[in-house]
Backbone bond lengths (Angstrom), bond angles and torsions (degrees), N, CA, C in turn:
res aa  C-N    CA-C-N  psi(-1)  N-CA   C-N-CA  omega(-1)  CA-C   N-CA-C  phi
1 M - - - 1.471 - - 1.518 108.78 -
2 A 1.295 116.03 132.03 1.464 120.92 -176.53 1.513 111.16 -66.54
3 R 1.331 116.54 142.43 1.455 122.69 178.10 1.504 109.19 -121.83
4 M 1.324 115.91 159.46 1.463 121.91 177.93 1.522 108.56 -122.39
5 E 1.317 116.60 110.17 1.463 121.75 176.97 1.524 110.85 50.22
6 T 1.310 116.08 51.72 1.453 119.41 -175.49 1.513 111.09 -63.12
7 E 1.330 116.27 125.05 1.452 121.86 177.36 1.523 107.77 -106.34
8 P 1.332 118.29 126.39 1.457 119.37 -179.20 1.520 111.21 -64.71
9 L 1.326 115.25 141.83 1.453 119.46 176.45 1.516 109.95 -68.56
10 P 1.323 118.81 145.80 1.459 120.26 176.79 1.519 110.23 -58.79
11 A 1.315 115.52 148.55 1.452 119.82 -178.45 1.521 110.42 -64.38
12 M 1.317 115.52 133.37 1.460 122.01 178.69 1.517 108.28 -119.10
13 A 1.295 113.97 151.38 1.457 119.19 179.58 1.517 109.67 -63.71
14 E 1.331 117.22 130.11 1.444 121.87 -179.68 1.519 110.00 -120.78
15 E 1.333 114.21 150.41 1.446 119.35 176.79 1.520 109.17 -74.90
16 P 1.333 117.11 149.07 1.461 119.39 178.69 1.520 110.64 -58.60
17 R 1.313 115.99 135.59 1.448 120.25 -179.09 1.524 110.59 -93.57
18 Q 1.337 114.71 143.57 1.443 119.54 177.37 1.514 109.82 -81.51
19 G 1.343 115.57 158.44 1.448 119.79 179.24 1.518 111.83 -71.65
20 M 1.313 115.56 179.04 1.449 120.71 179.31 1.515 111.06 -66.32
21 G 1.321 115.82 139.17 1.451 120.31 176.52 1.515 111.55 -75.53
22 S 1.330 115.93 173.45 1.460 119.99 -178.02 1.522 111.16 -64.62
23 G 1.352 116.62 -38.37 1.458 119.26 178.74 1.509 111.88 -63.52
24 A 1.345 116.96 -41.83 1.458 120.69 178.62 1.524 111.41 -65.68
25 L 1.344 116.70 -38.07 1.467 120.09 177.85 1.526 111.29 -64.40
26 L 1.344 115.91 -42.84 1.461 119.30 178.33 1.523 111.34 -62.72
27 L 1.330 116.16 -42.85 1.459 119.81 179.62 1.525 111.02 -64.83
28 A 1.343 116.91 -43.02 1.461 120.53 179.81 1.526 111.09 -64.42
29 G 1.325 116.42 -42.68 1.466 119.44 178.97 1.514 112.22 -64.22
30 S 1.328 116.25 -42.21 1.469 119.72 178.63 1.518 111.04 -63.68
31 T 1.339 116.55 -40.11 1.455 120.06 179.27 1.518 111.55 -63.93
32 V 1.342 116.23 -42.70 1.467 120.07 178.77 1.525 110.73 -61.62
33 L 1.340 116.29 -42.71 1.460 119.27 -179.58 1.526 111.54 -65.41
34 V 1.318 116.52 -47.64 1.466 119.69 -177.15 1.520 110.55 -63.46
35 V 1.331 116.84 -49.18 1.462 119.84 -178.11 1.523 110.63 -67.16
36 G 1.335 116.56 -43.71 1.459 119.46 -178.66 1.511 112.77 -62.83
37 L 1.343 116.21 -45.81 1.464 119.10 179.69 1.530 111.13 -66.11
38 A 1.351 116.93 -36.20 1.463 119.61 177.77 1.520 110.66 -63.67
39 L 1.326 116.73 -42.55 1.464 119.99 178.85 1.527 111.29 -64.98
40 L 1.348 116.84 -42.34 1.466 119.61 179.09 1.524 111.42 -64.27
41 S 1.342 115.67 -42.33 1.463 119.34 179.22 1.528 110.59 -63.46
42 A 1.339 115.96 -43.12 1.466 119.12 178.75 1.528 110.71 -64.06
43 G 1.345 116.46 -40.50 1.456 119.21 179.03 1.522 112.48 -63.44
44 N 1.344 116.83 -42.72 1.459 119.86 177.95 1.530 111.44 -64.53
45 F 1.333 115.95 -39.88 1.465 119.42 179.37 1.528 110.93 -63.88
46 I 1.344 116.53 -43.04 1.466 120.04 179.91 1.524 110.40 -64.42
47 A 1.350 116.74 -40.06 1.466 119.66 178.57 1.524 111.07 -62.75
48 D 1.350 116.75 -40.83 1.463 119.71 178.00 1.529 111.27 -63.68
49 E 1.340 116.72 -39.33 1.454 120.07 -179.87 1.530 111.21 -67.51
50 F 1.345 116.65 -37.04 1.461 119.03 176.72 1.530 110.07 -65.57
51 A 1.351 116.21 -34.01 1.462 119.18 178.73 1.528 110.88 -65.73
52 R 1.333 116.71 -30.78 1.460 120.06 178.57 1.521 111.53 -76.79
53 S 1.346 115.46 -50.99 1.467 119.31 176.97 1.522 108.23 -163.82
54 S 1.321 114.73 150.95 1.466 119.00 -179.18 1.520 110.92 -65.96
55 G 1.341 117.75 -33.97 1.463 120.26 179.98 1.512 111.56 -63.12
56 L 1.344 116.44 -47.78 1.462 120.05 177.95 1.531 110.89 -63.45
57 G 1.314 116.38 -36.98 1.457 119.78 -179.55 1.515 112.02 -64.29
58 W 1.334 116.65 -47.44 1.465 119.61 179.82 1.527 111.16 -66.38
59 A 1.335 116.51 -38.08 1.468 119.30 177.68 1.523 110.80 -62.72
60 S 1.324 117.36 -43.42 1.471 121.21 178.59 1.524 110.84 -64.13
61 L 1.343 115.76 -39.80 1.461 119.48 179.40 1.523 111.08 -64.00
62 L 1.332 117.14 -41.64 1.466 120.43 179.33 1.524 111.08 -65.13
63 V 1.333 117.02 -43.12 1.463 120.16 179.63 1.522 110.69 -63.68
64 A 1.322 116.66 -46.44 1.465 119.91 -179.57 1.524 111.45 -64.74
65 S 1.334 116.29 -41.57 1.466 119.19 179.56 1.523 111.07 -63.75
66 G 1.334 116.57 -43.03 1.458 118.96 178.51 1.517 112.50 -63.65
67 G 1.331 116.25 -43.69 1.465 119.00 -179.60 1.514 112.43 -64.34
68 F 1.346 116.80 -49.59 1.464 119.53 179.43 1.529 111.16 -66.76
69 G 1.337 116.75 -31.60 1.467 118.61 177.14 1.521 111.91 -64.63
70 L 1.334 116.76 -43.79 1.457 120.13 178.18 1.527 111.36 -64.36
71 I 1.325 116.10 -41.00 1.469 119.19 177.30 1.526 110.14 -62.74
72 G 1.330 116.50 -43.70 1.456 119.61 178.64 1.524 112.67 -62.45
73 A 1.348 116.52 -39.52 1.461 119.49 177.90 1.521 111.07 -64.05
74 G 1.344 116.03 -40.09 1.465 118.84 177.56 1.522 112.63 -64.45
75 V 1.339 115.85 -41.91 1.470 119.41 178.37 1.527 110.47 -63.63
76 W 1.341 116.45 -42.40 1.465 119.90 179.63 1.517 110.90 -62.84
77 R 1.331 117.14 -39.41 1.456 119.90 179.43 1.525 110.69 -65.34
78 E 1.332 116.66 -40.16 1.460 119.63 177.72 1.524 111.03 -63.67
79 L 1.336 116.27 -45.48 1.463 119.88 -179.42 1.527 111.00 -65.45
80 S 1.330 117.01 -36.46 1.465 119.87 178.25 1.519 111.24 -62.65
81 G 1.350 116.53 -39.66 1.457 119.83 176.98 1.515 112.31 -63.18
82 L 1.342 116.41 -40.57 1.462 119.80 178.21 1.525 110.99 -67.87
83 F 1.343 117.21 -41.19 1.461 120.25 178.98 1.527 110.87 -63.43
84 A 1.332 116.92 -35.17 1.458 119.99 179.61 1.526 110.89 -64.58
85 L 1.329 117.52 -38.07 1.463 120.28 176.81 1.525 110.88 -65.81
86 S 1.321 116.89 -38.22 1.461 119.89 176.60 1.526 110.78 -65.19
87 E 1.328 116.72 -34.59 1.461 120.44 178.35 1.527 111.16 -64.67
88 V 1.337 116.68 -33.42 1.467 119.95 176.15 1.523 110.15 -59.49
89 D 1.322 117.02 -44.15 1.466 120.59 178.37 1.523 111.17 -64.23
90 H 1.321 116.78 -38.96 1.463 120.84 179.71 1.527 110.73 -64.45
91 I 1.333 115.74 -44.44 1.464 119.64 179.17 1.518 110.76 -65.90
92 R 1.336 117.17 -40.28 1.464 120.30 178.43 1.525 110.91 -60.52
93 A 1.333 116.54 -41.18 1.467 119.75 178.65 1.524 110.80 -61.58
94 G 1.340 116.46 -38.92 1.455 119.11 178.16 1.514 112.63 -67.14
95 L 1.333 117.21 -42.44 1.465 120.84 -178.78 1.522 111.72 -67.56
96 E 1.314 117.56 -29.22 1.456 121.15 -177.78 1.521 112.74 -98.70
97 S 1.347 117.21 7.01 1.459 120.41 -176.07 1.520 113.26 -72.52
98 G 1.344 117.27 -28.07 1.456 120.13 -175.17 1.509 113.88 84.33
99 E 1.319 118.06 -5.21 1.466 122.60 179.26 1.522 109.33 -96.62
100 P 1.338 117.80 124.12 1.474 119.38 -176.67 1.519 114.34 -55.83
101 V 1.332 117.97 -38.86 1.463 119.59 -177.19 1.517 110.63 -67.47
102 F 1.338 116.78 -39.12 1.457 120.30 178.39 1.526 111.01 -69.66
103 I 1.330 116.53 -39.50 1.466 120.72 -179.64 1.522 110.30 -64.61
104 A 1.330 116.83 -43.35 1.463 120.40 -179.70 1.528 111.24 -63.28
105 A 1.343 116.71 -44.45 1.466 120.06 179.78 1.525 111.01 -65.84
106 A 1.333 117.09 -40.67 1.463 120.37 179.35 1.519 111.18 -66.70
107 A 1.330 117.09 -38.90 1.467 120.04 178.53 1.520 110.76 -62.22
108 R 1.330 117.26 -43.57 1.466 119.88 178.71 1.532 110.74 -64.49
109 A 1.331 116.22 -42.40 1.467 119.75 -179.44 1.524 111.15 -62.74
110 W 1.334 117.40 -39.25 1.462 120.30 -179.90 1.527 111.06 -67.26
111 L 1.315 116.51 -44.89 1.461 119.72 -179.71 1.527 111.40 -63.25
112 E 1.317 117.26 -33.43 1.459 120.36 178.20 1.524 112.06 -67.70
113 E 1.331 116.67 -24.80 1.457 120.63 179.19 1.519 112.68 -80.61
114 L 1.324 118.18 -26.39 1.462 121.79 -174.37 1.524 111.10 -78.71
115 P 1.341 117.53 142.68 1.470 119.90 -179.27 1.527 113.37 -57.17
116 D 1.344 117.56 -38.05 1.469 120.27 -179.09 1.525 112.15 -116.50
117 G 1.330 116.50 26.82 1.459 119.88 -178.24 1.513 114.41 -81.17
118 A 1.334 117.17 -12.74 1.471 119.41 -176.61 1.524 112.37 -64.18
119 T 1.330 117.55 -24.91 1.470 119.56 -177.32 1.523 112.09 -67.35
120 L 1.337 117.64 -25.99 1.469 120.63 -178.83 1.523 113.19 -96.49
121 L 1.329 117.14 -8.76 1.465 119.31 -178.11 1.526 113.34 -58.69
122 P 1.329 120.42 -46.24 1.475 118.75 178.88 1.520 112.74 -59.15
123 T 1.334 117.70 -36.89 1.467 120.71 179.82 1.518 111.06 -66.55
124 V 1.329 116.14 -43.54 1.462 119.76 -178.53 1.521 111.15 -67.48
125 R 1.322 117.62 -35.44 1.467 120.75 -176.71 1.525 112.22 -66.04
126 V 1.331 118.36 -26.68 1.466 120.23 -178.57 1.529 111.86 -97.43
127 M 1.327 118.19 -2.07 1.465 120.69 179.53 1.521 109.47 -84.94
128 N 1.315 115.86 140.48 1.461 121.57 -179.79 1.524 113.23 -111.82
129 D 1.328 117.15 -18.70 1.458 120.92 -176.69 1.529 109.99 -93.25
130 A 1.339 115.72 124.90 1.459 120.38 -177.45 1.519 111.76 -65.51
131 D 1.328 117.60 -40.91 1.456 120.08 -179.91 1.527 111.77 -62.79
132 S 1.319 116.19 -37.77 1.458 119.54 178.04 1.524 111.36 -66.09
133 M 1.323 115.82 -38.87 1.460 119.30 177.86 1.519 111.14 -63.71
134 L 1.341 116.95 -44.39 1.459 120.32 179.78 1.525 110.99 -64.66
135 A 1.338 116.28 -39.63 1.466 119.42 178.21 1.527 110.50 -64.06
136 L 1.345 117.23 -39.65 1.454 120.58 177.91 1.523 110.70 -63.46
137 L 1.324 116.92 -43.13 1.452 120.29 179.97 1.530 111.43 -64.87
138 R 1.336 116.37 -37.18 1.464 118.86 -179.83 1.519 111.85 -68.39
139 T 1.338 116.84 -42.00 1.458 119.95 -173.00 1.525 113.15 -86.94
140 R 1.344 117.27 -35.08 1.467 120.13 -173.46 1.528 112.43 -100.13
141 V 1.327 117.86 -16.97 1.463 119.92 -176.67 1.526 111.30 -119.98
142 S 1.338 115.79 -63.47 1.460 119.32 -174.86 1.524 112.16 -62.28
143 A 1.329 117.36 -42.63 1.468 119.97 -179.08 1.516 111.49 -65.31
144 V 1.336 117.00 -39.97 1.462 120.45 179.08 1.526 110.75 -65.84
145 L 1.336 116.46 -43.82 1.460 119.97 178.33 1.526 111.04 -62.56
146 Q 1.341 116.93 -38.15 1.456 119.89 179.03 1.522 111.24 -65.67
147 Q 1.323 116.96 -39.61 1.461 119.80 177.22 1.524 111.59 -62.42
148 R 1.323 115.87 -41.60 1.466 119.00 178.21 1.516 111.14 -66.46
149 A 1.335 116.91 -38.99 1.466 120.09 178.00 1.524 110.70 -64.75
150 D 1.331 116.95 -40.56 1.464 119.84 177.52 1.526 111.07 -61.45
151 A 1.341 116.45 -40.44 1.463 119.87 179.13 1.526 110.82 -63.92
152 L 1.324 116.88 -42.15 1.458 120.11 176.59 1.527 110.86 -63.72
153 G 1.329 116.36 -39.73 1.459 120.11 178.99 1.522 112.09 -64.20
154 R 1.327 117.23 -41.30 1.465 119.86 179.05 1.530 111.29 -66.25
155 T 1.347 116.25 -39.15 1.461 119.21 177.33 1.523 110.94 -62.66
156 A 1.337 116.34 -45.90 1.460 120.16 178.78 1.525 110.92 -63.59
157 A 1.341 117.03 -37.89 1.466 120.52 -179.74 1.522 111.19 -63.57
158 M 1.333 117.06 -42.76 1.458 120.05 179.45 1.522 111.23 -65.78
159 Q 1.328 116.66 -38.99 1.457 119.68 179.00 1.523 111.47 -66.02
160 V 1.317 116.52 -45.16 1.462 120.36 179.60 1.519 110.71 -66.79
161 F 1.334 116.31 -40.86 1.455 121.20 179.83 1.525 110.65 -58.95
162 A 1.334 116.61 -47.40 1.465 120.62 -179.28 1.520 111.63 -66.31
163 A 1.360 116.20 -42.36 1.460 119.29 -176.92 1.524 111.90 -66.62
164 T 1.339 116.86 -45.13 1.463 119.68 -177.90 1.519 112.04 -73.02
165 A 1.326 117.52 -26.11 1.465 119.59 177.68 1.517 111.43 -78.60
166 A 1.330 116.83 -37.43 1.464 120.19 -178.06 1.519 112.09 -72.01
167 V 1.336 117.31 -34.85 1.469 121.49 -179.84 1.521 108.13 -126.03
168 P 1.338 118.45 82.79 1.464 121.37 -175.45 1.528 112.93 -75.77
169 S 1.319 115.07 73.40 1.462 121.54 176.67 1.524 108.57 -118.75
170 P 1.333 118.51 122.07 1.476 119.79 -177.13 1.524 113.07 -55.72
171 A 1.335 117.14 -42.48 1.465 119.44 -178.87 1.523 110.72 -66.20
172 L 1.327 116.19 -44.30 1.460 119.57 179.88 1.522 111.04 -68.73
173 D 1.344 116.98 -36.74 1.463 120.03 177.95 1.519 110.83 -59.47
174 A 1.323 116.34 -45.50 1.464 120.22 -179.77 1.524 110.95 -62.64
175 L 1.337 116.28 -39.12 1.464 119.85 179.80 1.524 111.16 -66.12
176 V 1.340 115.88 -44.20 1.468 120.24 -178.97 1.519 110.93 -65.15
177 V 1.330 116.16 -46.65 1.472 119.99 -179.00 1.523 110.65 -63.14
178 G 1.336 117.34 -42.97 1.460 120.07 -179.69 1.511 112.39 -64.36
179 W 1.346 116.68 -46.64 1.462 119.93 -179.95 1.517 111.35 -63.64
180 R 1.340 116.91 -45.33 1.467 119.65 -177.37 1.526 110.92 -69.29
181 G 1.331 116.69 -32.36 1.453 119.29 178.64 1.518 112.20 -66.94
182 V 1.336 116.81 -43.99 1.466 120.06 177.90 1.523 110.54 -63.63
183 R 1.320 116.33 -41.86 1.460 119.55 178.26 1.527 111.19 -62.97
184 L 1.321 117.42 -39.42 1.464 121.38 179.15 1.521 110.97 -63.21
185 V 1.319 116.75 -44.28 1.464 120.54 179.91 1.528 110.19 -62.53
186 R 1.321 117.39 -41.44 1.464 120.15 179.00 1.526 111.33 -66.57
187 E 1.326 117.49 -38.33 1.465 120.47 177.81 1.528 111.07 -61.89
188 I 1.319 116.31 -43.39 1.464 119.90 179.99 1.525 110.59 -68.79
189 A 1.337 116.97 -36.97 1.465 119.85 177.19 1.529 110.94 -62.69
190 E 1.327 117.41 -43.94 1.466 120.48 178.71 1.518 111.12 -64.57
191 M 1.332 117.04 -33.96 1.452 120.74 177.12 1.530 111.07 -63.96
192 H 1.336 117.31 -28.72 1.463 122.39 178.29 1.525 112.68 -91.39
193 G 1.338 117.03 9.68 1.455 120.03 177.64 1.505 114.76 87.13
194 L 1.331 118.40 10.50 1.457 122.46 179.56 1.518 109.38 -98.95
195 R 1.328 116.73 148.04 1.460 122.02 177.36 1.530 108.38 -129.82
196 P 1.314 117.85 69.94 1.468 119.31 -175.04 1.518 112.40 -71.76
197 G 1.332 116.23 137.99 1.452 121.42 171.51 1.520 109.98 -86.67
198 V 1.318 115.96 -152.20 1.469 119.60 -178.81 1.530 110.31 -65.93
199 L 1.341 116.42 -51.44 1.467 119.73 -179.68 1.522 110.61 -65.95
200 G 1.333 116.66 -40.01 1.458 119.32 178.59 1.512 112.13 -64.18
201 T 1.337 116.93 -37.19 1.463 120.02 177.89 1.512 110.89 -66.25
202 M 1.330 117.56 -40.50 1.468 120.61 177.79 1.527 110.75 -62.24
203 A 1.334 116.03 -43.58 1.462 119.59 177.87 1.523 110.95 -65.06
204 L 1.318 116.80 -38.62 1.461 120.70 179.74 1.525 111.26 -68.32
205 L 1.321 117.28 -37.55 1.464 120.27 176.60 1.525 110.73 -63.73
206 R 1.333 116.62 -38.27 1.464 119.26 177.82 1.520 110.43 -65.49
207 R 1.326 117.52 -42.81 1.464 120.90 177.95 1.524 111.00 -64.19
208 T 1.331 115.87 -38.84 1.461 119.83 179.33 1.521 111.00 -65.24
209 A 1.325 116.56 -41.47 1.463 119.97 178.74 1.521 111.47 -63.04
210 M 1.330 117.04 -36.05 1.463 120.59 179.93 1.525 111.59 -67.50
211 S 1.339 116.80 -31.93 1.465 119.57 -178.13 1.524 112.98 -93.23
212 A 1.333 118.00 -8.50 1.465 120.58 -173.70 1.524 112.28 -66.12
213 A 1.322 116.89 -42.75 1.464 119.36 -176.79 1.521 111.43 -63.35
214 G 1.323 116.67 -45.38 1.458 119.69 179.68 1.507 112.63 -65.83
215 V 1.330 116.82 -38.81 1.461 120.33 179.93 1.522 110.38 -65.62
216 A 1.323 117.21 -45.56 1.466 120.64 -178.14 1.512 111.61 -65.28
217 A 1.324 117.35 -33.73 1.454 119.93 -178.25 1.522 112.51 -78.25
218 A 1.321 116.89 -30.64 1.463 119.74 -172.33 1.523 113.85 -97.90
219 D 1.321 118.61 -21.47 1.464 120.67 -172.09 1.517 110.50 -105.61
220 M 1.325 116.98 102.93 1.459 121.49 179.85 1.528 111.78 -74.19
221 A 1.331 117.27 -13.82 1.462 119.43 178.30 1.519 111.43 -64.20
222 I 1.323 117.15 -21.79 1.455 120.42 178.57 1.523 110.42 -62.45
223 D 1.328 116.90 -40.73 1.463 120.07 179.93 1.525 110.86 -62.67
224 A 1.332 116.72 -41.78 1.459 119.97 179.61 1.523 110.75 -65.10
225 A 1.328 116.73 -42.12 1.462 119.83 179.31 1.522 111.03 -65.40
226 A 1.321 116.77 -40.78 1.463 119.80 179.29 1.526 111.08 -65.29
227 R 1.328 117.09 -41.30 1.466 119.83 178.53 1.528 110.84 -64.30
228 A 1.343 116.63 -35.59 1.463 119.19 178.21 1.522 110.91 -63.32
229 V 1.331 116.03 -39.37 1.462 119.42 178.43 1.521 110.67 -67.83
230 L 1.326 116.21 -45.55 1.465 120.70 -175.00 1.518 112.53 -72.57
231 S 1.328 118.74 -16.74 1.458 121.13 -178.96 1.519 112.78 -86.11
232 N 1.328 117.50 -1.02 1.456 120.29 178.20 1.521 109.41 -64.55
233 P 1.351 119.75 122.25 1.471 121.37 -175.33 1.527 113.19 -59.44
234 L 1.336 116.47 -39.10 1.457 118.87 -179.19 1.516 111.28 -64.26
235 L 1.328 116.00 -43.35 1.457 118.95 -179.50 1.514 111.17 -69.02
236 Q 1.332 117.97 -35.53 1.456 119.75 175.78 1.521 110.70 -61.96
237 H 1.332 116.62 -38.76 1.461 120.22 178.72 1.526 110.78 -65.89
238 L 1.346 116.18 -40.31 1.456 120.01 179.72 1.522 111.73 -68.15
239 A 1.325 115.73 -40.40 1.456 119.53 -172.32 1.516 112.47 -75.16
240 G 1.328 116.74 -42.08 1.455 118.48 -176.38 1.512 110.64 62.47
241 D 1.311 116.23 -121.67 1.462 121.23 -178.28 1.524 112.64 -100.45
242 V 1.323 117.83 14.97 1.465 120.71 -178.41 1.516 109.11 -78.83
243 A 1.326 116.70 97.43 1.470 120.63 -177.69 1.519 111.79 -69.20
244 G 1.336 117.37 -29.93 1.453 119.92 -177.89 1.505 113.28 -62.36
245 A 1.329 117.60 -28.49 1.457 120.09 179.24 1.514 111.11 -64.79
246 G 1.342 117.04 -40.89 1.459 120.22 177.90 1.510 112.31 -66.25
247 V 1.335 116.85 -38.69 1.469 120.20 178.14 1.523 110.35 -64.00
248 A 1.342 116.73 -43.43 1.465 119.98 179.77 1.518 111.07 -63.89
249 A 1.342 117.02 -38.65 1.459 119.94 179.12 1.512 111.21 -64.35
250 R 1.312 116.95 -44.23 1.468 119.72 -179.88 1.528 110.83 -63.95
251 R 1.322 117.37 -33.84 1.460 119.74 178.78 1.521 111.07 -63.12
252 M 1.317 117.76 -35.13 1.459 119.96 178.03 1.527 110.99 -65.31
253 V 1.326 116.48 -39.68 1.468 120.00 179.11 1.528 109.80 -65.27
254 V 1.328 116.29 -44.08 1.470 120.46 178.17 1.526 110.06 -63.42
255 L 1.337 116.25 -42.61 1.462 120.27 -178.31 1.518 111.30 -62.75
256 A 1.332 117.60 -38.96 1.458 120.46 178.96 1.521 110.96 -62.19
257 R 1.321 117.09 -43.94 1.472 120.22 178.70 1.529 111.07 -65.33
258 A 1.329 116.08 -41.98 1.463 119.39 -178.84 1.519 111.15 -67.21
259 A 1.325 117.36 -40.39 1.466 120.15 178.77 1.521 111.20 -64.95
260 A 1.339 117.26 -39.08 1.457 119.67 177.73 1.520 111.08 -64.20
261 A 1.330 116.82 -39.07 1.468 120.22 177.87 1.513 111.45 -66.58
262 A 1.351 117.33 -34.91 1.459 120.68 -179.97 1.518 111.91 -73.05
263 C 1.339 117.46 -30.75 1.468 120.89 -176.67 1.533 113.03 -88.43
264 S 1.321 117.07 -21.12 1.454 119.62 -175.13 1.523 111.64 -96.84
265 P 1.336 118.22 132.47 1.462 120.13 175.64 1.539 112.57 -76.08
266 L 1.324 116.93 -9.79 1.461 120.57 -179.99 1.523 109.08 -133.51
267 P 1.339 118.67 81.42 1.464 120.39 177.99 1.516 110.22 -61.61
268 P 1.342 118.21 154.66 1.456 121.13 -179.68 1.527 112.19 -56.22
269 G 1.332 115.08 136.22 1.452 120.03 176.44 1.497 115.01 85.96
270 R 1.361 115.72 0.33 1.467 118.89 -179.93 1.519 108.95 -111.63
271 G 1.304 113.91 172.01 1.460 119.51 177.97 1.465 111.91 102.99
């Protein structure tokens, strides 16, 4: 993910980290073997082709380089998505540290990650009061992102509501809700400056699930948003007595709030 004048956060005290677990060691060893043997096999094949003719050798080298290059680019993109999620935790720790220097550095780092955060960077750089910075982030950044997430959640809720009401099939309902939910989480992540790949999306879904219960219990605005979706006359006509459509719609609204909380280092009302 592209950065703008990234300034490293000041060093913060960290708890001692444990070593790799047995599962991680097995996965790392298997990866080394698979990749290493693939590279050796490709190298031997290219050498054999060069022994036959230089044309075949160069052609084999180009094919192997292109294939491994694409694989490497995909791996880098996946790792970048995972690193971006870790950066969210790092920024959150800075914003919640209570130390002005850490809060200021974390605020700048967060704004640099956001697609439209550059407009507030000059203001934050000249601010000296930590409370003022947090208030600015809550009102000018976090609140705006939450409004956009709510809008995405309502759109997804209406789509799921209509689809599950029009075709009341349990198997199809589960497929529609699952696909639309993953797409919603990715949309909200991109809105927060994240570009998760497959592994990053899985990690983000786990984080979203962890925050969903607390968000649904604490945020009464979800009920109002869900009622707004369910009060649409067209959708009421489509749904009829299909109660599952309303449940699926409300889940999209809850999911949007939970995903926004998982992607933002400064959830509304905190800091």
